Residue frames as a rotation matrix with the C-alpha (Angstrom) as fourth column:
UNK 1
0.370 -0.906 -0.205 -44.23
0.913 0.315 0.258 -30.41
-0.169 -0.283 0.944 -26.80
UNK 2
-0.177 -0.409 0.895 -43.86
0.694 -0.697 -0.181 -27.11
0.698 0.589 0.408 -28.47
UNK 3
0.742 0.522 0.420 -45.57
0.039 -0.659 0.751 -25.39
0.669 -0.540 -0.510 -25.61
UNK 4
0.761 -0.509 -0.402 -42.64
0.555 0.191 0.810 -26.43
-0.335 -0.839 0.428 -23.29
UNK 5
-0.185 -0.916 0.355 -40.13
0.981 -0.152 0.118 -24.93
-0.054 0.370 0.927 -25.59
UNK 6
0.045 0.323 0.945 -42.10
0.393 -0.876 0.280 -21.71
0.918 0.359 -0.167 -25.78
UNK 7
0.945 0.328 0.001 -42.28
0.080 -0.232 0.969 -21.60
0.318 -0.916 -0.246 -22.03
UNK 8
0.436 -0.867 -0.242 -38.63
0.825 0.278 0.491 -22.19
-0.359 -0.414 0.837 -21.67
UNK 9
-0.328 -0.468 0.821 -37.88
0.840 -0.542 0.027 -19.36
0.432 0.698 0.571 -24.16
UNK 10
0.412 0.545 0.730 -40.17
0.131 -0.828 0.545 -17.06
0.902 -0.128 -0.413 -22.49
UNK 11
0.905 -0.208 -0.372 -38.53
0.405 0.152 0.902 -17.78
-0.131 -0.966 0.221 -19.07
UNK 12
0.001 -0.988 0.152 -35.21
0.976 0.035 0.217 -17.23
-0.219 0.148 0.964 -20.73
UNK 13
-0.124 0.095 0.988 -36.46
0.570 -0.808 0.149 -13.93
0.812 0.582 0.046 -22.12
UNK 14
0.880 0.449 0.156 -37.49
0.109 -0.510 0.853 -12.71
0.463 -0.733 -0.498 -18.68
UNK 15
0.612 -0.736 -0.289 -34.06
0.606 0.202 0.769 -13.63
-0.508 -0.646 0.570 -17.32
UNK 16
-0.176 -0.701 0.691 -32.40
0.972 -0.235 0.010 -11.90
0.155 0.673 0.723 -20.28
UNK 17
0.388 0.441 0.809 -34.35
0.326 -0.887 0.327 -8.69
0.862 0.137 -0.488 -19.58
UNK 18
0.993 -0.083 -0.087 -33.11
0.064 -0.246 0.967 -8.75
-0.102 -0.966 -0.239 -15.97
UNK 19
0.351 -0.933 0.080 -29.53
0.799 0.343 0.493 -9.57
-0.488 -0.109 0.866 -16.96
UNK 20
0.095 -0.290 0.952 -29.37
0.849 -0.475 -0.230 -6.75
0.519 0.831 0.201 -19.40
UNK 21
0.922 0.334 0.195 -29.84
0.123 -0.731 0.671 -4.32
0.367 -0.595 -0.715 -16.51
UNK 22
0.595 -0.790 -0.149 -26.21
0.442 0.166 0.881 -5.20
-0.671 -0.590 0.448 -15.54
UNK 23
-0.107 -0.660 0.743 -24.99
0.994 -0.095 0.059 -3.65
0.032 0.745 0.666 -18.77
UNK 24
0.007 -0.107 -0.994 -23.86
0.363 -0.926 0.102 -0.05
-0.932 -0.361 0.032 -18.40
UNK 25
0.292 0.077 0.953 -24.71
0.936 -0.228 -0.268 2.07
0.197 0.970 -0.139 -21.59
UNK 26
0.275 -0.228 -0.934 -22.92
0.304 -0.901 0.310 5.44
-0.912 -0.369 -0.178 -22.24
UNK 27
0.981 0.101 0.168 -22.34
0.194 -0.394 -0.898 7.84
-0.024 0.914 -0.406 -25.06
UNK 28
0.004 -0.990 -0.143 -18.86
0.417 -0.128 0.900 8.11
-0.909 -0.063 0.412 -26.44
UNK 29
-0.924 -0.258 -0.281 -18.83
-0.116 -0.512 0.851 10.77
-0.363 0.819 0.443 -29.12
UNK 30
-0.312 0.823 -0.474 -21.69
-0.935 -0.175 0.310 9.87
0.172 0.540 0.824 -31.57
UNK 31
-0.413 0.068 -0.908 -21.61
-0.122 0.984 0.129 6.15
0.903 0.164 -0.398 -30.48
UNK 32
0.496 0.394 0.774 -23.52
-0.858 0.087 0.506 4.54
0.132 -0.915 0.381 -27.66
UNK 33
-0.405 -0.826 -0.393 -21.24
-0.524 0.562 -0.640 2.07
0.750 -0.053 -0.660 -25.89
UNK 34
0.647 0.706 0.286 -22.01
-0.625 0.277 0.730 -0.62
0.437 -0.651 0.620 -23.59
UNK 35
-0.596 -0.802 -0.028 -20.01
-0.648 0.501 -0.574 -2.68
0.474 -0.324 -0.819 -20.90
UNK 36
0.546 0.762 -0.349 -21.52
-0.442 0.616 0.652 -5.96
0.712 -0.201 0.673 -20.01
UNK 37
0.287 -0.324 0.902 -20.86
-0.901 0.229 0.369 -8.00
-0.326 -0.918 -0.226 -17.00
UNK 38
-0.677 -0.684 -0.272 -19.12
-0.727 0.679 0.100 -11.37
0.116 0.265 -0.957 -17.03
UNK 39
-0.490 0.639 0.594 -22.27
-0.279 0.530 -0.801 -12.93
-0.826 -0.558 -0.081 -15.77
UNK 40
0.509 0.688 -0.517 -23.80
-0.712 0.000 -0.702 -12.83
-0.483 0.725 0.490 -19.26
UNK 41
0.034 -0.660 -0.750 -20.85
-0.915 0.282 -0.289 -14.53
0.403 0.696 -0.594 -20.85
UNK 42
-0.796 -0.309 0.520 -20.61
-0.572 0.667 -0.478 -17.09
-0.200 -0.678 -0.708 -18.00
UNK 43
-0.094 0.906 0.412 -24.31
-0.446 0.331 -0.831 -18.03
-0.890 -0.262 0.373 -18.42
UNK 44
0.601 0.214 -0.770 -24.06
-0.787 -0.007 -0.617 -18.32
-0.137 0.977 0.164 -22.25
UNK 45
-0.170 -0.846 -0.505 -20.93
-0.840 0.392 -0.374 -20.39
0.515 0.360 -0.778 -22.14
UNK 46
-0.774 -0.086 0.627 -22.12
-0.466 0.749 -0.472 -22.82
-0.429 -0.657 -0.620 -19.46
UNK 47
0.358 0.934 0.006 -25.44
-0.538 0.212 -0.816 -23.34
-0.763 0.289 0.578 -21.38
UNK 48
0.557 -0.154 -0.816 -23.48
-0.778 0.248 -0.578 -24.19
0.291 0.956 0.019 -24.57
UNK 49
-0.544 -0.839 -0.017 -20.94
-0.781 0.513 -0.356 -26.45
0.308 -0.181 -0.934 -22.66
UNK 50
-0.531 0.371 0.761 -23.66
-0.388 0.692 -0.608 -28.47
-0.753 -0.618 -0.224 -20.95
UNK 51
0.626 0.739 -0.248 -25.64
-0.562 0.208 -0.800 -28.93
-0.540 0.640 0.546 -24.17
UNK 52
0.332 -0.474 -0.816 -22.64
-0.807 0.304 -0.505 -30.17
0.488 0.826 -0.282 -26.04
UNK 53
-0.758 -0.465 0.457 -21.64
-0.650 0.597 -0.471 -32.52
-0.054 -0.654 -0.755 -23.10
UNK 54
-0.141 0.824 0.548 -25.13
-0.490 0.423 -0.762 -33.88
-0.860 -0.376 0.344 -23.08
UNK 55
0.666 0.371 -0.648 -25.13
-0.730 0.143 -0.668 -34.48
-0.155 0.918 0.366 -26.86
UNK 56
-0.191 -0.847 -0.496 -21.87
-0.848 0.397 -0.351 -36.34
0.494 0.354 -0.794 -26.77
UNK 57
-0.407 0.087 0.909 -23.51
-0.672 0.646 -0.363 -38.97
-0.619 -0.758 -0.204 -24.43
UNK 58
-0.925 0.073 -0.372 -25.39
-0.311 0.418 0.854 -40.23
0.218 0.906 -0.364 -27.46
UNK 59
-0.626 0.767 -0.138 -28.60
0.693 0.467 -0.550 -40.73
-0.357 -0.440 -0.824 -25.52
UNK 60
-0.351 0.564 0.747 -31.69
0.692 -0.381 0.613 -39.27
0.630 0.733 -0.257 -27.15
UNK 61
0.700 0.641 -0.313 -33.13
0.662 -0.420 0.621 -37.91
0.267 -0.642 -0.719 -23.92
UNK 62
0.095 -0.689 -0.718 -29.91
0.760 -0.416 0.499 -36.34
-0.643 -0.593 0.485 -22.91
UNK 63
-0.777 -0.309 0.548 -29.66
0.621 -0.511 0.594 -34.53
0.097 0.802 0.589 -26.27
UNK 64
0.081 0.932 0.353 -33.32
0.662 -0.316 0.680 -33.34
0.745 0.178 -0.642 -25.79
UNK 65
0.639 0.038 -0.768 -32.45
0.727 -0.356 0.587 -32.00
-0.251 -0.934 -0.255 -22.34
UNK 66
-0.448 -0.890 -0.085 -29.41
0.738 -0.422 0.527 -30.23
-0.505 0.173 0.846 -23.90
UNK 67
-0.608 0.172 0.775 -31.52
0.604 -0.534 0.592 -28.59
0.516 0.828 0.221 -26.50
UNK 68
0.589 0.786 -0.185 -33.80
0.747 -0.444 0.495 -27.10
0.307 -0.430 -0.849 -23.82
UNK 69
0.161 -0.610 -0.776 -30.70
0.685 -0.497 0.532 -25.34
-0.710 -0.618 0.338 -22.53
UNK 70
-0.806 -0.435 0.402 -30.15
0.582 -0.456 0.674 -23.83
-0.110 0.777 0.620 -26.04
UNK 71
-0.024 0.844 0.536 -33.80
0.639 -0.399 0.658 -22.66
0.769 0.358 -0.530 -26.29
UNK 72
0.630 0.167 -0.758 -33.37
0.728 -0.466 0.502 -21.10
-0.270 -0.869 -0.416 -22.79
UNK 73
-0.328 -0.892 -0.310 -30.07
0.620 -0.451 0.642 -19.42
-0.713 0.018 0.701 -24.10
UNK 74
-0.666 0.127 0.735 -31.79
0.630 -0.432 0.645 -18.12
0.400 0.893 0.208 -27.16
UNK 75
0.457 0.876 0.152 -34.63
0.652 -0.447 0.612 -16.62
0.604 -0.181 -0.776 -25.10
UNK 76
0.403 -0.390 -0.828 -32.07
0.711 -0.436 0.551 -15.03
-0.576 -0.811 0.102 -22.79
UNK 77
-0.674 -0.717 0.177 -30.28
0.629 -0.432 0.646 -13.46
-0.387 0.546 0.743 -25.74
UNK 78
-0.273 0.659 0.701 -33.61
0.672 -0.391 0.630 -12.16
0.689 0.643 -0.336 -27.30
UNK 79
0.671 0.608 -0.425 -34.60
0.710 -0.361 0.604 -10.71
0.214 -0.707 -0.674 -23.96
UNK 80
-0.034 -0.791 -0.611 -31.11
0.647 -0.483 0.590 -9.06
-0.762 -0.376 0.528 -23.32
UNK 81
-0.803 -0.338 0.490 -31.04
0.595 -0.445 0.669 -7.55
-0.008 0.829 0.559 -26.93
UNK 82
0.124 0.855 0.504 -34.57
0.697 -0.437 0.568 -6.22
0.706 0.281 -0.650 -26.75
UNK 83
0.697 0.101 -0.710 -33.71
0.664 -0.463 0.587 -4.51
-0.269 -0.881 -0.390 -23.43
UNK 84
-0.370 -0.875 -0.311 -30.45
0.579 -0.479 0.659 -3.08
-0.726 0.064 0.685 -24.74
UNK 85
-0.630 0.015 0.777 -32.14
0.710 -0.394 0.583 -1.76
0.315 0.919 0.238 -27.89
UNK 86
0.458 0.883 0.102 -34.78
0.704 -0.430 0.565 0.04
0.543 -0.187 -0.819 -26.01
UNK 87
0.655 -0.325 -0.682 -32.38
0.495 -0.499 0.712 1.44
-0.571 -0.804 -0.166 -23.59
UNK 88
-0.459 -0.817 0.348 -29.94
0.815 -0.232 0.531 2.44
-0.353 0.528 0.773 -26.36
UNK 89
-0.081 0.563 0.823 -32.71
0.785 -0.472 0.400 4.57
0.614 0.678 -0.404 -27.83
UNK 90
0.837 0.541 -0.080 -32.99
0.423 -0.547 0.723 6.54
0.347 -0.639 -0.687 -24.51
UNK 91
0.153 -0.865 -0.477 -29.23
0.880 -0.100 0.464 7.24
-0.450 -0.491 0.746 -23.90
UNK 92
0.969 0.230 0.093 -28.52
0.248 -0.871 -0.424 10.85
-0.017 0.434 -0.901 -24.27
């Protein structure tokens, strides 16, 4: 069962790497700033909302399915942050 979680997190990481490309990075003085699209926030919020709604049903299977959404969301966040970290180092 753990393999399924790792696969979902890996798939989320790939999606996160791609979504991070929608973030524009630029230098403002000595700081590197980023402007993210609403797509990232919408995906994260919908994942959290679906997870909460499935958990409220009280069914064990529904809660497990909801947790898969959170694992996917965590993978997406890791992929996005890794992409932004690497790109931040290259901003002139």
